[in-house]
Backbone bond lengths (Angstrom), bond angles and torsions (degrees), N, CA, C in turn:
res aa  C-N    CA-C-N  psi(-1)  N-CA   C-N-CA  omega(-1)  CA-C   N-CA-C  phi
1 X - - - 1.461 - - 1.523 108.93 -
2 X 1.349 117.41 137.96 1.449 120.79 -177.89 1.508 110.06 -73.45
3 X 1.270 119.10 164.53 1.475 125.38 176.10 1.601 106.61 -58.81
4 X 1.350 119.34 -42.83 1.455 117.71 179.98 1.535 110.32 -57.61
5 X 1.308 112.16 -44.41 1.510 119.04 -178.73 1.520 112.51 -60.67
6 X 1.316 115.74 -41.63 1.549 122.86 175.96 1.548 107.29 -61.55
7 X 1.251 115.12 -43.96 1.555 115.42 -174.79 1.551 108.44 -75.97
8 X 1.257 118.73 -24.72 1.479 120.01 174.06 1.477 111.37 -67.55
9 X 1.360 117.94 -45.05 1.359 121.24 -178.87 1.643 118.80 -83.14
10 X 1.277 116.60 -11.63 1.433 123.12 -172.33 1.499 109.91 -56.54
11 X 1.363 118.72 -49.49 1.538 117.71 178.88 1.602 114.39 -51.77
12 X 1.201 116.82 -17.56 1.520 120.68 -172.54 1.553 110.06 -101.37
13 X 1.192 118.48 -11.57 1.598 122.16 -177.59 1.488 111.53 -122.06
14 X 1.300 126.24 -2.28 1.501 124.10 -172.49 1.541 106.13 -78.70
15 X 1.367 112.61 154.52 1.443 116.92 -177.30 1.458 111.65 -82.94
16 X 1.444 116.79 -27.28 1.429 119.50 -176.36 1.555 115.26 -76.35
17 X 1.304 118.77 -32.51 1.382 120.47 -175.87 1.562 109.05 -149.14
18 X 1.338 116.03 68.19 1.472 117.73 177.96 1.522 108.62 -56.39
19 X 1.189 113.76 140.55 1.618 124.90 172.65 1.515 102.76 -96.36
20 X 1.236 120.34 119.61 1.374 127.29 169.05 1.520 118.25 -80.56
21 X 1.229 118.66 -9.48 1.540 124.74 -177.22 1.466 107.27 -75.53
22 X 1.302 112.46 160.94 1.438 118.32 174.86 1.539 112.89 -60.60
23 X 1.312 116.99 138.07 1.518 115.31 -174.96 1.599 112.64 -64.02
24 X 1.256 109.39 162.92 1.402 117.13 -176.09 1.677 109.19 -66.35
25 X 1.293 116.74 164.42 1.500 116.05 172.98 1.436 108.42 -65.99
26 X 1.332 116.84 -36.07 1.568 119.64 -177.01 1.513 106.50 -62.59
27 X 1.317 121.20 -45.89 1.411 123.66 176.40 1.448 114.19 -56.72
28 X 1.360 117.45 -47.97 1.435 122.65 -177.81 1.472 110.03 -63.86
29 X 1.241 117.70 -39.79 1.436 122.56 -179.37 1.674 111.43 -63.81
30 X 1.329 105.49 -34.23 1.604 108.96 176.76 1.398 109.59 -72.84
31 X 1.376 115.43 -46.54 1.463 116.62 171.88 1.494 120.26 -48.35
32 X 1.325 113.89 -45.92 1.381 120.19 -179.78 1.530 113.37 -60.98
33 X 1.288 119.55 -27.35 1.455 120.60 177.06 1.556 113.18 -101.30
34 X 1.347 113.70 9.04 1.501 117.03 -177.51 1.611 113.13 -88.23
35 X 1.199 116.77 156.24 1.516 125.40 170.56 1.402 112.27 -80.62
36 X 1.384 114.12 78.31 1.531 116.02 -170.57 1.601 110.92 -66.98
37 X 1.369 117.65 -24.08 1.356 118.31 174.57 1.496 111.41 -63.02
38 X 1.240 116.11 -37.34 1.546 118.05 164.04 1.344 119.87 -54.30
39 X 1.308 121.31 -39.33 1.454 130.57 177.25 1.458 108.70 -62.60
40 X 1.381 118.29 -41.48 1.459 119.27 -179.15 1.425 112.37 -65.52
41 X 1.320 120.58 -24.06 1.442 123.55 179.53 1.435 111.64 -70.34
42 X 1.327 119.51 -22.56 1.399 127.27 -178.32 1.581 112.80 -92.37
43 X 1.180 116.47 3.32 1.446 127.62 -170.76 1.660 109.79 -52.54
44 X 1.397 114.92 -49.17 1.315 121.74 -177.00 1.535 115.77 -98.43
45 X 1.305 114.62 -1.27 1.416 123.04 -175.93 1.425 116.02 -71.81
46 X 1.501 116.34 132.31 1.624 117.78 177.54 1.558 104.22 -65.82
47 X 1.288 124.00 -20.85 1.382 123.69 -171.57 1.536 116.59 -55.71
48 X 1.484 109.18 -32.95 1.545 113.25 178.39 1.571 109.70 -69.44
49 X 1.369 113.06 -45.03 1.359 118.63 -178.84 1.552 113.65 -60.73
50 X 1.253 115.91 -36.14 1.520 123.98 174.01 1.557 110.60 -53.31
51 X 1.294 112.27 -38.28 1.509 117.68 177.45 1.558 116.00 -89.54
52 X 1.347 114.83 10.65 1.364 120.16 -178.38 1.515 118.23 77.20
53 X 1.318 122.75 12.09 1.357 131.40 -178.43 1.617 111.02 -92.87
54 X 1.250 112.48 125.93 1.523 118.22 171.28 1.614 109.42 -82.40
55 X 1.358 109.12 114.05 1.518 102.45 -177.33 1.583 114.77 -64.63
56 X 1.366 121.15 -27.64 1.456 114.89 177.65 1.521 108.09 -72.76
57 X 1.295 130.91 -22.59 1.310 128.71 179.97 1.610 107.74 -78.54
58 X 1.273 111.54 -41.22 1.545 120.00 171.68 1.561 114.18 -52.00
59 X 1.401 111.84 -51.02 1.454 113.86 -177.54 1.497 114.74 -71.28
60 X 1.489 118.48 -28.94 1.321 120.33 179.83 1.587 117.75 -78.48
61 X 1.298 108.24 -13.60 1.497 115.76 -172.28 1.522 111.36 -64.51
62 X 1.284 126.84 -43.67 1.506 124.90 -178.38 1.390 113.59 -59.35
63 X 1.397 118.73 -33.89 1.471 122.98 175.54 1.642 112.21 -59.65
64 X 1.199 108.19 -26.72 1.561 115.22 -172.23 1.602 111.53 -80.37
65 X 1.282 114.05 -19.06 1.486 120.23 179.42 1.498 108.73 -69.60
66 X 1.396 116.54 161.36 1.394 124.35 179.63 1.511 110.28 -124.69
67 X 1.356 119.68 109.40 1.454 127.16 -2.42 1.533 112.70 -70.42
68 X 1.359 116.27 156.46 1.473 122.86 -178.50 1.533 107.99 -60.02
69 X 1.334 115.48 145.25 1.412 121.13 173.43 1.541 110.53 -105.20
70 X 1.351 117.89 125.13 1.425 121.72 178.49 1.428 112.89 -71.31
71 X 1.470 115.12 132.96 1.519 120.53 177.53 1.522 105.54 -101.05
72 X 1.338 119.87 126.29 1.373 126.57 -169.41 1.543 111.81 -84.83
73 X 1.308 120.70 22.02 1.446 120.06 -175.80 1.674 111.06 -72.50
74 X 1.258 115.74 138.03 1.379 119.39 175.94 1.480 114.08 -94.31
C-alpha cells in the first residue's frame, strides 16, 4: 500500500480517534490493491500499536468498503 493509501485509511484505524464512518473511496481503492495477507501477519504484532493503529480496526476496515473486500486471515 502506498503512503497516500495509508494516510487515507489512517483515520479509520487509529487507536486515539477511530472513525466509525464508512472508509473513503481513496482508502478502499488503496485496500483493493493492498497485500491483505501481509496485513494478517501483523495482527498480533506490537508494531501496529506502536504506530497508533488498532489491529482489530485495521482488519475490519476492508469489509466496510463498498463492495466489501475479503480479508484472507485464518
